[in-house]
Backbone bond lengths (Angstrom), bond angles and torsions (degrees), N, CA, C in turn:
res aa  C-N    CA-C-N  psi(-1)  N-CA   C-N-CA  omega(-1)  CA-C   N-CA-C  phi
1 X - - - 1.448 - - 1.519 108.62 -
2 X 1.289 117.12 83.47 1.454 119.83 -175.55 1.506 110.24 -138.40
3 X 1.328 116.23 145.89 1.457 119.19 -179.85 1.517 109.53 -168.28
4 X 1.347 114.74 167.36 1.445 120.67 167.45 1.512 115.62 86.81
5 X 1.312 119.02 66.04 1.459 121.50 178.47 1.529 109.57 -70.58
6 X 1.315 116.56 135.21 1.450 122.03 178.06 1.519 109.94 -104.82
7 X 1.366 115.30 -179.32 1.450 119.78 179.57 1.517 111.06 -63.31
8 X 1.331 116.89 -26.40 1.465 121.38 179.65 1.514 111.85 -88.89
9 X 1.339 117.39 11.93 1.467 122.77 179.81 1.527 112.19 59.73
10 X 1.339 115.74 38.79 1.455 121.38 174.34 1.520 109.14 -114.41
11 X 1.308 116.66 157.08 1.458 121.05 -179.85 1.520 110.20 -140.30
12 X 1.330 115.25 164.61 1.458 120.97 171.35 1.528 108.82 -86.76
13 X 1.315 116.76 144.11 1.460 120.32 178.86 1.519 109.64 -156.62
14 X 1.321 116.03 142.29 1.468 121.50 171.80 1.521 106.80 -84.91
15 X 1.323 116.89 121.64 1.457 121.94 -173.52 1.530 110.58 -119.99
16 X 1.323 114.62 149.15 1.463 122.72 174.61 1.520 107.36 -117.63
17 X 1.333 116.91 117.60 1.464 121.12 179.83 1.526 111.98 -107.15
18 X 1.337 116.76 -9.75 1.459 122.18 174.54 1.516 108.47 -152.06
19 X 1.331 117.24 148.45 1.457 120.94 -179.96 1.524 109.73 -75.36
20 X 1.342 115.42 144.96 1.455 119.15 179.92 1.510 111.97 165.11
21 X 1.330 116.50 -159.28 1.455 122.49 -179.45 1.511 112.55 -73.35
22 X 1.347 117.15 -176.67 1.466 121.04 -177.68 1.529 113.97 -55.79
23 X 1.326 117.71 -24.95 1.463 120.06 -177.41 1.523 112.85 -65.82
24 X 1.338 118.37 -16.49 1.473 119.64 179.52 1.525 111.48 -76.58
25 X 1.323 117.81 -8.85 1.465 121.21 175.90 1.522 108.40 -75.91
26 X 1.305 117.00 113.20 1.454 121.99 -176.79 1.525 110.38 -119.77
27 X 1.341 115.78 126.53 1.461 120.70 177.52 1.520 109.55 -81.99
28 X 1.328 116.57 121.31 1.458 122.68 178.21 1.524 109.59 -115.46
29 X 1.316 116.11 147.06 1.466 120.73 -176.46 1.514 113.20 -112.85
30 X 1.312 117.11 7.01 1.463 120.08 -175.21 1.523 112.26 -127.00
31 X 1.338 116.73 35.91 1.459 121.42 -178.87 1.529 109.33 -87.55
32 X 1.326 118.63 127.02 1.474 120.03 179.39 1.527 111.90 -61.00
33 X 1.311 116.42 138.45 1.458 121.35 175.72 1.527 108.36 -69.63
34 X 1.337 118.64 125.17 1.471 120.05 -177.22 1.521 112.05 -73.80
35 X 1.315 115.11 156.41 1.455 122.20 175.20 1.521 108.09 -100.98
36 X 1.327 119.50 124.18 1.462 119.92 -177.71 1.520 112.60 -65.08
37 X 1.325 115.35 131.01 1.456 121.45 175.83 1.523 109.43 -87.00
38 X 1.329 117.36 -171.52 1.457 120.99 178.82 1.514 110.56 -57.03
39 X 1.343 116.68 133.82 1.457 124.78 177.88 1.528 113.00 62.58
40 X 1.325 117.06 25.88 1.455 122.64 174.20 1.519 109.74 -119.18
41 X 1.359 115.49 159.00 1.455 120.44 175.38 1.523 109.12 -127.89
42 X 1.322 116.34 151.75 1.460 122.62 173.92 1.520 107.73 -105.04
43 X 1.341 116.48 122.41 1.465 121.87 -175.45 1.516 109.89 -115.50
44 X 1.328 116.65 129.07 1.463 120.84 168.04 1.531 106.22 -81.62
45 X 1.308 116.71 106.67 1.459 122.34 -169.81 1.531 110.84 -81.11
46 X 1.331 115.84 131.52 1.461 121.97 174.07 1.527 112.14 -105.09
47 X 1.333 116.50 -27.11 1.470 120.83 177.79 1.520 108.37 -153.65
48 X 1.333 115.05 150.10 1.463 120.70 -177.83 1.520 109.19 -134.70
49 X 1.325 117.15 127.78 1.449 121.12 177.65 1.523 111.22 -71.91
50 X 1.332 115.60 145.94 1.470 121.57 176.28 1.519 107.36 -97.13
51 X 1.320 116.39 116.08 1.456 122.96 -172.99 1.526 110.64 -110.18
52 X 1.356 119.10 126.30 1.474 120.06 179.13 1.516 113.80 -54.09
53 X 1.344 117.37 -35.03 1.463 119.60 -179.23 1.527 110.70 -58.43
54 X 1.330 116.31 -36.03 1.462 118.72 -178.36 1.521 112.31 -70.86
55 X 1.327 118.09 -21.75 1.468 119.32 174.02 1.522 110.13 -69.75
56 X 1.340 117.02 -34.31 1.464 120.14 176.93 1.528 110.19 -70.92
57 X 1.330 116.30 -39.28 1.460 120.13 177.82 1.525 110.00 -64.37
58 X 1.320 116.79 -41.57 1.470 121.51 178.59 1.522 112.19 -60.49
59 X 1.346 115.79 -37.82 1.466 120.24 -178.13 1.526 112.85 -80.86
60 X 1.346 116.92 -12.96 1.461 120.77 -179.59 1.504 113.81 84.18
61 X 1.355 117.76 13.96 1.459 121.43 -177.16 1.516 113.04 -101.64
62 X 1.324 117.59 -4.36 1.465 120.90 -179.53 1.526 109.41 -77.24
63 X 1.350 115.32 158.12 1.465 120.05 -178.32 1.521 111.32 -59.50
64 X 1.335 116.90 -35.44 1.458 120.77 177.40 1.522 108.84 -108.62
65 X 1.315 117.47 124.40 1.456 122.12 -179.86 1.529 109.03 -102.76
66 X 1.312 117.17 121.53 1.465 119.78 -177.92 1.525 111.32 -69.06
67 X 1.318 115.22 155.11 1.453 120.92 174.64 1.527 109.12 -73.55
68 X 1.316 117.27 132.26 1.459 121.93 179.68 1.528 110.21 -90.83
69 X 1.343 118.29 148.91 1.464 126.62 -4.86 1.527 111.29 -70.92
70 X 1.337 114.18 146.85 1.459 120.84 -173.79 1.520 109.43 -126.76
71 X 1.329 115.82 141.15 1.463 122.14 176.05 1.518 109.33 -111.63
72 X 1.347 118.57 109.30 1.470 119.70 177.32 1.522 110.11 -69.43
73 X 1.331 115.05 164.39 1.457 119.11 177.87 1.519 113.57 128.52
74 X 1.327 116.99 60.80 1.461 120.47 178.63 1.524 112.68 -79.84
75 X 1.332 116.87 -24.62 1.466 121.13 -177.88 1.524 108.66 -102.55
76 X 1.305 117.66 96.27 1.460 119.73 -176.41 1.521 111.03 -127.47
77 X 1.337 114.24 157.11 1.462 121.65 173.48 1.521 107.54 -131.38
78 X 1.307 116.44 135.10 1.454 119.80 -178.99 1.513 110.95 179.21
79 X 1.306 115.35 -155.54 1.460 122.19 -176.80 1.524 109.05 -115.70
80 X 1.322 115.95 128.21 1.460 120.41 176.41 1.525 108.44 -73.50
81 X 1.333 115.44 118.09 1.463 120.65 -177.76 1.519 113.32 -97.67
82 X 1.321 115.80 -27.63 1.461 118.51 -176.79 1.518 108.19 -155.63
83 X 1.312 117.29 145.80 1.459 121.57 179.14 1.517 109.84 -125.81
84 X 1.332 114.92 147.66 1.457 120.11 175.41 1.522 110.76 -85.59
85 X 1.305 116.65 176.01 1.455 121.37 179.22 1.524 110.79 -62.80
86 X 1.322 116.82 140.16 1.454 121.38 174.97 1.512 115.17 87.98
87 X 1.333 118.66 2.85 1.460 120.83 179.32 1.516 109.26 -88.57
88 X 1.359 115.63 123.35 1.467 120.11 179.87 1.514 112.81 -127.13
89 X 1.374 117.09 -20.43 1.451 120.36 -177.96 1.520 109.02 -138.02
90 X 1.343 115.82 155.18 1.457 122.31 178.41 1.515 109.49 -119.43
91 X 1.357 117.47 151.51 1.461 122.52 -175.57 1.528 111.40 -103.71
92 X 1.358 115.81 157.62 1.458 122.26 -179.96 1.517 109.67 -134.23
93 X 1.358 115.62 178.38 1.458 120.46 -176.56 1.516 113.62 -88.78
94 X 1.351 117.72 -165.48 1.460 121.33 -171.08 1.518 111.29 -142.31
95 X 1.304 117.97 148.91 1.467 123.54 173.59 1.521 106.91 -134.80
96 X 1.346 115.47 98.64 1.462 120.98 -170.83 1.521 113.01 -60.35
97 X 1.311 116.83 -39.96 1.463 119.97 -176.78 1.532 110.92 -64.56
98 X 1.318 116.21 -46.55 1.459 120.32 179.90 1.525 111.26 -63.45
99 X 1.323 116.03 -40.89 1.456 120.23 -178.01 1.521 111.34 -66.24
100 X 1.349 115.74 -44.61 1.463 119.57 -179.43 1.522 111.02 -60.91
101 X 1.327 116.95 -43.26 1.465 120.59 179.27 1.526 110.87 -64.12
102 X 1.321 116.38 -41.32 1.466 120.60 -179.97 1.520 112.02 -64.67
103 X 1.345 116.68 -25.96 1.460 120.97 179.15 1.525 112.57 -87.56
104 X 1.331 116.72 4.95 1.457 120.46 175.54 1.515 115.53 86.83
105 X 1.334 118.34 15.04 1.462 121.15 -179.67 1.520 111.03 -85.75
106 X 1.330 115.68 154.19 1.458 121.36 171.83 1.523 106.85 -82.05
107 X 1.328 117.67 116.93 1.458 121.99 -169.75 1.525 110.90 -111.00
108 X 1.340 116.16 126.94 1.459 122.98 172.80 1.523 107.83 -115.91
109 X 1.323 116.87 145.92 1.456 120.62 -179.91 1.513 111.07 -138.66
110 X 1.321 115.96 163.23 1.460 120.72 176.78 1.520 109.40 -128.35
111 X 1.341 115.10 154.73 1.461 122.21 176.07 1.530 107.15 -154.69
112 X 1.339 115.91 170.76 1.457 119.69 -175.95 1.510 115.19 -103.66
113 X 1.341 117.29 -3.06 1.464 121.45 179.72 1.519 109.15 -140.59
114 X 1.332 114.87 165.84 1.465 119.95 177.47 1.526 110.19 -63.23
115 X 1.348 115.84 -38.83 1.459 119.95 178.83 1.522 110.88 -64.45
116 X 1.343 115.68 -40.67 1.459 119.80 178.85 1.512 112.26 -64.76
117 X 1.330 116.45 -40.30 1.457 120.34 178.37 1.526 110.86 -63.13
118 X 1.331 115.53 -39.53 1.467 119.85 177.92 1.523 110.52 -63.69
119 X 1.333 116.54 -40.26 1.454 120.94 179.62 1.522 111.20 -64.78
120 X 1.339 116.81 -40.46 1.458 121.51 179.36 1.532 110.45 -61.75
121 X 1.325 116.09 -45.64 1.469 119.65 -179.32 1.524 111.13 -68.82
122 X 1.333 116.35 -34.23 1.466 120.02 179.25 1.521 111.13 -64.73
123 X 1.334 115.45 -26.63 1.459 119.58 -176.83 1.516 113.42 -103.58
124 X 1.328 116.93 24.97 1.453 119.06 167.50 1.512 117.40 122.46
125 X 1.334 119.14 -16.74 1.461 119.65 -178.19 1.531 110.77 -71.54
126 X 1.335 116.22 138.08 1.460 120.19 174.57 1.527 110.89 -72.39
127 X 1.335 115.61 -30.15 1.457 120.53 -178.29 1.523 109.23 -153.13
128 X 1.334 116.72 138.72 1.467 121.75 177.31 1.519 110.13 -117.20
129 X 1.324 115.70 148.38 1.466 122.36 -179.44 1.530 109.10 -128.48
130 X 1.332 115.93 148.19 1.463 121.55 -179.99 1.521 109.20 -88.52
131 X 1.343 117.44 109.90 1.462 120.40 -176.59 1.530 113.03 -74.00
132 X 1.336 117.74 -2.47 1.462 120.79 175.97 1.528 112.22 -95.47
133 X 1.314 116.23 -4.14 1.457 120.61 177.76 1.521 110.56 -88.40
134 X 1.332 116.03 137.53 1.467 120.08 175.54 1.530 108.96 -62.87
135 X 1.324 116.08 134.98 1.454 120.36 177.22 1.514 114.83 82.49
136 X 1.334 117.98 13.31 1.471 118.05 -178.30 1.531 111.55 -65.32
137 X 1.330 116.80 -29.29 1.470 118.56 178.02 1.529 110.76 -67.29
138 X 1.336 117.06 -35.08 1.470 120.20 176.01 1.525 110.53 -65.18
139 X 1.335 115.95 -36.69 1.462 119.45 177.82 1.530 111.02 -62.72
140 X 1.327 116.19 -39.96 1.466 120.21 178.95 1.529 110.33 -66.16
141 X 1.330 116.12 -42.65 1.469 119.48 178.15 1.518 110.65 -60.59
142 X 1.316 116.49 -43.95 1.464 120.63 179.67 1.523 110.56 -62.14
143 X 1.330 116.81 -40.28 1.470 120.83 -178.45 1.532 111.17 -63.36
144 X 1.325 116.08 -32.48 1.476 120.16 -179.90 1.519 112.04 -89.72
145 X 1.327 117.03 9.25 1.456 119.96 -179.45 1.514 112.80 68.59
146 X 1.329 116.59 25.16 1.454 120.78 179.33 1.510 114.91 84.51
147 X 1.340 117.33 -3.22 1.464 120.38 -176.57 1.525 112.38 -79.13
148 X 1.321 117.15 -27.93 1.453 120.60 -175.27 1.516 111.23 88.98
149 X 1.309 115.89 -179.19 1.470 120.97 -177.26 1.531 110.10 -106.30
150 X 1.317 115.59 151.35 1.464 120.82 -175.97 1.527 113.14 -81.04
151 X 1.339 115.63 -40.51 1.468 120.43 -176.74 1.520 109.12 -138.35
152 X 1.320 116.71 133.06 1.466 122.69 174.19 1.524 108.00 -118.52
153 X 1.322 116.99 124.08 1.463 121.53 171.97 1.519 106.33 -94.88
154 X 1.313 116.61 110.43 1.464 122.53 -169.12 1.528 111.78 -103.71
155 X 1.340 115.26 118.98 1.456 121.20 -179.01 1.530 113.38 -93.95
156 X 1.333 117.71 -16.76 1.467 121.36 -177.62 1.523 108.94 -139.61
157 X 1.314 115.52 67.50 1.464 121.03 -171.39 1.522 113.48 -66.86
158 X 1.324 118.47 -26.59 1.459 119.75 179.31 1.517 112.62 -68.41
159 X 1.319 117.26 -12.30 1.467 122.31 176.18 1.528 111.05 -107.32
160 X 1.329 117.44 -39.99 1.466 121.08 -166.32 1.522 116.56 -105.47
161 X 1.321 119.17 -9.69 1.463 119.97 -169.25 1.520 113.03 -59.53
162 X 1.318 118.07 -41.56 1.466 120.19 -179.63 1.525 111.18 -60.41
163 X 1.337 116.64 -44.60 1.465 120.43 177.11 1.518 111.42 -66.01
164 X 1.337 116.38 -37.17 1.462 120.41 179.68 1.527 111.14 -56.72
165 X 1.330 116.02 -45.49 1.467 120.12 -177.14 1.518 111.75 -61.88
166 X 1.309 116.60 -33.19 1.471 120.50 178.67 1.526 111.75 -74.88
167 X 1.341 116.82 -22.50 1.463 121.14 -177.78 1.525 113.62 -87.25
168 X 1.323 117.54 -13.86 1.457 120.39 -174.53 1.524 112.77 -70.79
169 X 1.301 114.79 150.98 1.460 121.92 171.80 1.517 108.99 -82.15
170 X 1.320 117.50 175.41 1.468 120.62 174.25 1.521 109.74 -60.16
171 X 1.332 116.06 127.85 1.453 120.19 -178.62 1.515 114.02 76.23
172 X 1.330 116.82 9.07 1.463 120.33 -179.01 1.521 112.62 -72.44
173 X 1.333 115.71 168.80 1.455 119.33 -178.35 1.525 111.43 -145.82
174 X 1.317 113.79 146.81 1.463 121.51 174.95 1.533 107.63 -105.71
175 X 1.321 116.30 125.48 1.457 121.52 176.87 1.527 107.35 -101.55
176 X 1.323 116.96 114.06 1.459 121.20 -176.25 1.523 109.36 -92.25
177 X 1.343 114.94 116.97 1.458 120.21 177.04 1.528 111.76 -118.73
178 X 1.327 117.16 -5.07 1.458 120.44 179.55 1.510 111.36 -148.33
179 X 1.343 116.86 139.74 1.457 122.12 -179.91 1.522 108.98 -158.83
180 X 1.345 116.51 136.74 1.461 120.59 -179.67 1.523 112.34 -122.09
181 X 1.330 116.84 17.65 1.458 119.18 179.83 1.512 110.31 166.26
182 X 1.334 115.94 -163.12 1.467 121.05 -177.92 1.522 110.77 -100.70
183 X 1.341 115.91 165.40 1.460 121.82 178.77 1.523 108.35 -153.36
184 X 1.319 116.21 148.62 1.456 121.12 176.37 1.523 108.86 -98.50
185 X 1.338 116.68 129.90 1.460 121.71 176.96 1.521 108.81 -125.78
186 X 1.329 114.83 163.91 1.454 121.19 175.11 1.526 108.02 -102.06
187 X 1.335 118.65 110.35 1.471 120.79 -178.37 1.522 113.17 -56.70
188 X 1.327 117.82 -23.02 1.471 120.02 178.32 1.527 111.88 -60.64
189 X 1.352 115.74 -25.54 1.464 119.07 179.30 1.527 111.88 -65.31
190 X 1.322 117.71 -17.44 1.471 120.81 178.33 1.523 112.32 -94.66
191 X 1.326 117.06 -16.61 1.464 119.90 -168.76 1.526 113.40 -76.98
192 X 1.327 116.12 -54.57 1.467 119.35 -174.76 1.528 112.17 -61.12
193 X 1.329 115.98 -35.69 1.459 120.39 -178.23 1.526 112.25 -93.80
194 X 1.321 116.84 -4.30 1.470 121.59 -175.78 1.529 110.13 50.38
195 X 1.328 115.64 48.33 1.460 121.67 -178.73 1.519 111.15 -89.83
196 X 1.318 115.73 169.33 1.463 121.36 -173.84 1.521 111.04 -131.34
197 X 1.326 115.63 148.22 1.465 123.38 171.49 1.522 106.42 -115.27
198 X 1.324 116.84 120.11 1.463 121.35 -174.52 1.525 109.31 -125.12
199 X 1.315 116.02 125.53 1.457 120.36 174.83 1.518 110.57 -85.56
200 X 1.338 116.23 147.43 1.463 120.71 179.85 1.522 109.46 -134.51
201 X 1.322 115.76 135.09 1.461 121.24 177.55 1.517 108.76 -144.81
202 X 1.321 116.45 130.92 1.463 120.68 -177.83 1.520 111.35 -58.94
203 X 1.339 116.03 -33.50 1.450 119.48 -178.63 1.515 114.07 -66.20
204 X 1.338 116.81 -16.08 1.465 120.81 179.79 1.526 112.71 -94.35
205 X 1.315 116.71 -3.76 1.468 120.28 -177.65 1.526 110.74 -69.42
206 X 1.328 116.08 143.83 1.455 120.99 175.62 1.526 109.73 -79.34
207 X 1.313 116.38 167.38 1.448 120.46 177.87 1.524 110.76 -61.42
208 X 1.328 116.10 -36.64 1.470 120.11 178.26 1.526 111.04 -65.79
209 X 1.342 116.40 -40.72 1.465 120.31 176.98 1.529 110.55 -59.65
210 X 1.316 115.92 -46.45 1.462 120.38 -177.75 1.523 111.59 -64.03
211 X 1.317 116.80 -41.56 1.461 119.92 179.77 1.523 111.36 -64.33
212 X 1.334 115.95 -40.99 1.461 119.86 178.70 1.528 110.83 -65.24
213 X 1.340 115.90 -40.84 1.459 120.45 179.53 1.519 111.30 -64.49
214 X 1.316 116.54 -46.98 1.459 120.92 -179.44 1.525 110.57 -60.16
215 X 1.318 117.04 -42.96 1.466 120.62 -179.66 1.524 110.85 -60.77
216 X 1.339 116.21 -41.36 1.467 120.49 -179.83 1.520 111.43 -67.16
217 X 1.334 116.53 -42.65 1.460 120.26 -178.25 1.522 111.46 -67.86
218 X 1.306 116.78 -42.76 1.457 119.62 178.70 1.523 111.06 -62.24
219 X 1.335 116.04 -39.97 1.469 119.76 177.54 1.523 110.50 -62.83
220 X 1.340 116.60 -41.21 1.456 120.55 179.40 1.514 112.69 -62.18
221 X 1.327 117.05 -41.22 1.462 120.26 179.20 1.521 111.27 -69.72
222 X 1.327 116.28 -39.21 1.463 119.14 -179.92 1.525 111.58 -65.94
223 X 1.344 116.31 -36.53 1.465 120.59 -178.73 1.529 112.33 -85.14
224 X 1.328 116.82 -14.23 1.452 120.25 173.72 1.514 116.98 95.69
225 X 1.363 118.97 1.03 1.464 118.43 -179.09 1.528 112.63 -92.36
226 X 1.310 118.13 -7.55 1.459 121.12 176.26 1.525 108.98 -109.48
227 X 1.342 115.99 110.40 1.461 121.29 -175.65 1.529 109.52 -132.66
228 X 1.337 118.24 121.28 1.462 120.17 179.74 1.516 111.56 -66.29
229 X 1.336 115.69 146.61 1.460 122.35 177.72 1.527 108.24 -112.66
230 X 1.322 116.71 116.73 1.456 121.94 -177.95 1.525 109.36 -94.72
231 X 1.330 116.34 131.48 1.457 122.13 -179.97 1.520 111.80 -105.01
232 X 1.340 118.43 -133.98 1.470 121.49 -178.36 1.522 111.73 -61.07
233 X 1.332 116.03 141.93 1.455 121.68 179.36 1.529 110.00 -118.73
234 X 1.336 116.15 135.77 1.449 122.75 177.78 1.523 108.53 -126.88
235 X 1.339 118.22 142.92 1.466 118.75 172.52 1.523 109.72 -69.96
236 X 1.312 116.33 160.39 1.458 121.00 -177.56 1.528 111.39 -57.10
237 X 1.335 116.31 -32.10 1.457 120.47 179.97 1.520 112.55 -65.10
238 X 1.321 117.80 -18.57 1.469 122.48 -177.92 1.532 111.76 -104.27
239 X 1.322 117.22 28.57 1.465 120.48 -178.58 1.520 111.78 -59.20
240 X 1.337 117.99 -39.95 1.462 121.03 179.93 1.525 111.01 -62.59
241 X 1.337 116.95 -41.68 1.467 120.44 178.09 1.522 110.80 -64.57
242 X 1.322 117.36 -39.27 1.466 120.70 178.12 1.524 110.66 -61.95
243 X 1.335 117.94 -40.33 1.463 121.37 178.45 1.528 110.90 -65.46
244 X 1.322 117.32 -32.53 1.467 120.79 174.74 1.528 110.24 -66.62
245 X 1.332 115.16 -47.57 1.466 120.23 -173.91 1.520 112.73 -67.55
246 X 1.339 118.09 -36.14 1.464 120.23 -176.21 1.520 111.13 -65.62
247 X 1.352 117.07 -26.54 1.458 121.35 -179.30 1.530 111.98 -97.70
248 X 1.330 117.48 -43.77 1.458 121.05 -172.24 1.520 113.83 -99.87
249 X 1.329 117.57 -9.84 1.456 120.36 -178.30 1.520 112.22 -71.09
250 X 1.318 115.57 171.52 1.471 121.66 -177.04 1.513 113.20 -83.72
251 X 1.325 117.63 -2.18 1.465 120.76 -179.67 1.511 110.56 127.30
252 X 1.324 116.59 147.71 1.462 121.72 -176.57 1.519 110.69 -108.14
253 X 1.328 115.79 141.24 1.462 121.95 175.27 1.517 108.91 -89.01
254 X 1.308 116.62 73.50 1.443 121.60 -175.84 1.513 111.26 108.93
255 X 1.317 116.67 -172.49 1.453 122.67 -176.61 1.517 111.31 -75.32
256 X 1.335 117.11 121.56 1.462 121.03 175.20 1.518 108.73 -73.22
257 X 1.353 116.38 133.85 1.460 119.44 -175.83 1.528 111.47 -134.92
258 X 1.325 114.08 157.67 1.456 122.81 168.01 1.530 107.13 -103.51
259 X 1.318 117.15 130.85 1.458 120.61 178.28 1.530 109.32 -99.49
260 X 1.316 114.99 142.60 1.458 120.29 -175.29 1.535 109.77 -99.41
């Protein structure tokens, strides 16, 4: 989360000098502007997404611990000011619901409020369900005619994975992209349907995977069917509060961001 180069080549940045709670996020105004190395870019940041994974990295509980001092902020939007040697393409973000609909899939989504359900349907879902209502999984089964769903993209697997396995169709699969703890499941739920649980991490993608993804996303933005949804906004000075809200809040209506 860094932005704002001055005449003295200094910038503001939220820095972590020790692992811990949100209070370890400290806004500094005298951080040297970095020089991009080979295959790197320098971005003047206008907004930065708040990512739950970075709260785990900040606390020191993530599988990979960054070298301190560390500046969080992998999801940024801004203007590329300088590029290092070997840079030919730039990367962008993703909206799974919009992409799935654009590819001709039947898309179902869940949310915790009426407003959230409306947002899900506005962004491509054929039908949205309230995951805070008792029996919502039965509603999904009924909607599919009892067949279940083929693919579930799971953002909170430590809460939902057991239910996910019961919702799958024969040969269905759960793609885990988010998890905040452990969960107990019954492996028998995978046996009769021969279903699969697959973990996904951007850091494990091959160069070919990334190139294919970037090409698809750029095409979506150019054609107009891929549109980012911005949710709660916090000033850079409130980075600690944003880290609290992304974990303890009731849910965001779109991508939570820090504005610069």
